[in-house]
C-alpha positions in Angstrom: 27.5 -15.1 -13.5 25.7 -13.7 -10.5 22.1 -12.7 -11.0 21.5 -8.9 -10.8 20.2 -7.8 -7.5 16.5 -6.9 -7.6 15.4 -3.5 -6.5 12.2 -2.1 -5.1 10.8 1.3 -4.1 8.6 1.4 -1.1 6.7 4.6 -0.3 5.3 5.5 3.2 8.4 3.5 4.5 9.1 5.4 7.7 6.7 3.4 9.8 3.8 0.9 9.8 3.1 -1.3 6.8 5.6 0.6 4.6 8.5 0.0 7.0 7.6 -3.6 7.5 7.5 -4.1 3.7 10.8 -2.3 3.1 12.4 -4.4 5.9 11.0 -7.6 4.4 12.2 -6.9 0.9 15.7 -6.1 2.2 15.8 -9.3 4.3 15.0 -11.2 1.1 17.8 -9.7 -0.9 16.4 -6.6 -2.5 17.9 -3.2 -2.6 15.3 -0.8 -1.4 14.6 2.9 -1.8 12.6 3.7 1.3 10.7 6.9 0.6 8.5 8.9 3.0 7.5 12.5 3.6 9.3 12.3 6.9 12.9 10.9 7.2 12.9 7.1 7.4 15.5 7.1 10.2 15.6 3.4 10.7 17.3 2.7 7.2 20.9 1.5 7.0 21.8 3.4 3.8 23.3 0.3 2.2 20.6 -2.3 1.6 17.8 0.3 2.4 18.4 3.8 1.2 16.2 6.5 2.8 14.7 9.2 0.7 12.6 12.1 1.9 9.8 12.4 -0.7 6.2 13.4 -1.0 4.1 10.8 -2.9 1.8 13.5 -4.2 4.7 15.3 -6.0 5.6 14.6 -9.6 9.2 15.7 -9.1 9.6 13.5 -5.9 8.3 10.5 -7.8 10.9 11.1 -10.4 13.5 11.4 -7.7 12.5 7.9 -6.3 13.3 6.1 -9.6 16.4 8.2 -10.1 17.6 7.1 -6.6 17.0 3.5 -7.5 19.1 3.9 -10.7 21.9 5.8 -8.9 22.2 3.4 -6.0 21.4 0.0 -7.6 21.2 0.5 -11.4 17.8 -0.9 -11.9 14.2 -1.2 -10.7 12.1 -4.3 -10.5 9.2 -3.4 -8.2 7.4 -0.4 -6.7 5.3 -0.6 -3.6 3.0 2.4 -3.6 2.0 2.4 0.0 2.0 6.0 1.0 -1.4 7.2 2.2 -3.2 9.4 4.6 -6.6 9.4 6.4 -8.9 12.0 7.6 -12.6 11.8 8.4 -15.1 14.3 7.1 -18.8 14.6 6.5 -20.2 16.2 3.4 -21.3 19.3 5.3 -18.1 20.0 7.2 -16.7 23.4 6.4 -13.4 21.8 5.2 -14.9 18.8 3.5 -13.7 19.6 0.0 -10.3 20.6 1.2 -10.1 17.2 3.0 -11.1 15.5 -0.2 -8.5 17.3 -2.2 -5.8 16.5 0.3 -6.6 12.8 0.5 -6.9 12.6 -3.3 -3.5 14.1 -3.8 -1.7 11.4 -1.8 -4.0 8.4 -1.9 -4.9 8.4 -5.6 -2.8 10.9 -7.5 0.2 9.6 -5.7 -0.4 6.1 -7.0 -1.0 7.4 -10.5 2.3 9.3 -10.3 4.1 6.3 -8.9 2.9 4.1 -11.8 3.7 6.7 -14.4 7.3 7.1 -13.2 8.2 3.5 -12.2 6.7 1.5 -15.0 9.0 2.8 -17.8 12.1 2.3 -15.7 11.1 -1.2 -14.7 10.5 -2.0 -18.4 13.8 -0.4 -19.4 16.1 -1.9 -16.7 14.5 -5.1 -15.7 12.4 -6.1 -18.7 9.4 -7.0 -16.5 8.3 -6.5 -12.9 5.5 -5.5 -10.6 3.8 -2.5 -9.0 1.6 -3.0 -6.0 -0.5 -0.2 -4.5 -2.2 0.1 -1.1 -6.0 0.3 -1.4 -8.2 -0.5 1.7 -11.2 -2.4 2.7 -12.7 1.2 3.0 -12.4 1.2 -0.8 -14.6 -1.8 -1.1 -17.5 -0.3 0.8 -18.6 2.9 2.6 -18.0 4.1 6.1 -20.0 6.7 8.1 -18.3 10.1 8.0 -15.5 8.9 5.8 -16.5 9.7 2.2 -13.2 11.2 1.1 -11.1 8.2 2.3 -13.6 5.8 0.8 -13.6 7.5 -2.5 -9.8 7.8 -2.9 -9.2 4.1 -1.9 -12.0 3.0 -4.3 -10.2 5.0 -6.9 -7.0 3.1 -6.3 -8.8 -0.2 -6.9 -10.0 0.8 -10.4 -6.8 2.7 -11.2 -4.9 -0.6 -10.7 -7.3 -2.4 -13.0 -6.8 0.2 -15.8 -3.1 0.4 -15.3 -2.8 -3.4 -15.4 -4.4 -3.4 -18.8 -2.1 -0.6 -20.1 1.1 -2.3 -19.0 0.3 -6.0 -19.2 1.8 -6.5 -22.6 5.0 -4.8 -21.3 5.4 -7.6 -18.7 4.5 -5.3 -15.8 1.9 -6.6 -13.4 0.0 -4.1 -11.4 -2.1 -5.1 -8.3 -3.3 -3.7 -5.0 -3.5 -4.9 -1.4 -6.6 -3.8 0.6 -5.7 -3.9 4.3 -8.3 -4.2 7.0 -7.7 -2.9 10.5 -3.9 -3.1 11.2 -2.1 -1.9 14.3 0.0 1.0 13.0 0.6 4.6 13.9 -2.2 5.6 11.5 -4.7 3.6 13.7 -3.2 4.6 17.0 -6.3 6.7 17.9 -8.5 3.6 17.6 -6.0 1.4 19.4 -6.0 3.8 22.4 -9.8 3.6 22.7 -10.5 0.1 24.0 -14.2 0.2 23.1 -13.6 1.2 19.5 -10.7 -1.2 19.1 -12.7 -4.1 20.4 -15.8 -3.1 18.4 -13.7 -3.4 15.2 -12.1 -6.6 16.4 -15.5 -8.2 16.8 -16.3 -7.5 13.1 -13.2 -9.4 11.9 -13.7 -13.0 11.1 -10.3 -14.0 12.7 -11.2 -11.9 15.8 -8.0 -9.9 15.9 -6.4 -6.9 14.2 -3.6 -7.4 11.6 0.1 -6.8 12.1 2.2 -4.8 9.6 4.4 -7.8 8.8 1.3 -9.7 7.6 0.6 -7.0 5.1 4.2 -6.9 4.0 4.0 -10.6 3.1 1.1 -9.8 0.8 3.0 -7.1 -1.0 6.0 -9.5 -1.3 3.8 -12.2 -2.8 2.2 -9.9 -5.4 5.6 -8.5 -6.4 7.2 -12.0 -6.6 7.3 -14.6 -9.3 4.8 -16.6 -7.3 2.2 -14.2 -8.5 3.4 -14.2 -12.2 -0.1 -14.7 -13.6 -1.8 -12.2 -11.4 -2.5 -8.7 -12.5 -5.3 -6.1 -12.1 -6.6 -7.6 -8.8 -7.1 -6.2 -5.3 -6.2 -8.7 -2.6 -8.1 -8.1 0.7 -5.8 -8.8 3.6 -8.3 -8.1 6.3 -8.8 -11.2 8.5 -12.1 -11.9 6.7 -13.7 -8.5 7.4 -14.8 -8.0 3.8 -16.2 -11.5 3.5 -19.2 -10.8 5.8 -22.5 -9.2 4.8 -22.7 -7.6 8.3 -26.2 -8.8 9.0 -25.3 -11.0 12.0 -22.8 -11.0 14.9 -19.7 -13.1 14.3 -18.8 -16.0 16.5 -16.5 -14.8 19.2 -15.1 -18.0 20.8 -14.8 -20.6 18.1 -16.8 -22.7 15.6 -20.6 -22.8 16.1 -21.9 -26.0 17.8 
């Protein structure tokens, strides 16, 4: 008998890391529900089914799992990648509004995604995986970025707590913490050569990441290769988070 086809939800799938992840899962045989607040126009509607959905909405998260059941009959994994950014200092007039907006998508959206996906994974697949997008900005602080830092740090501890709650059900819950990646979200930095290069110099591998490299990390954590991994945050950042920041990094090769 042929094995049932595995199925994944990917949020934030219209572009960037989300699109690369949805494409990778489809290439490797999964049915994919590609959800985003804007239409994921690249989807083919057969292997990858587009769904316009807001990650911060309880109803829309329910619609994602319903779409997985209607199109494919099961759910094995959910990649909770949708996120937004927005810099703010504590004394900006709109600081609290910015915090609430980022919280709704970056942290509440992950909690909703887990809440809706986990019971369906358990019921239809028996076991599976949920992977959320955190950030290296959740591992430390950045100037003028308290709201983003706080919400991404929240994702890291939310994943730990959820992993404890669902481990006995056979559902592994982890996070990926990207460093600087060349996506639409970072276009402003990419278009400012001095800023782009300043960030590059802080990365041990001396380059920005590509969406496909992050997609491979999501694939790994959702796959049987990570069957004994849960409650962790995997930094995929070219070594950015490994440095203490006290000294300049080598720019041309190993020290002599």
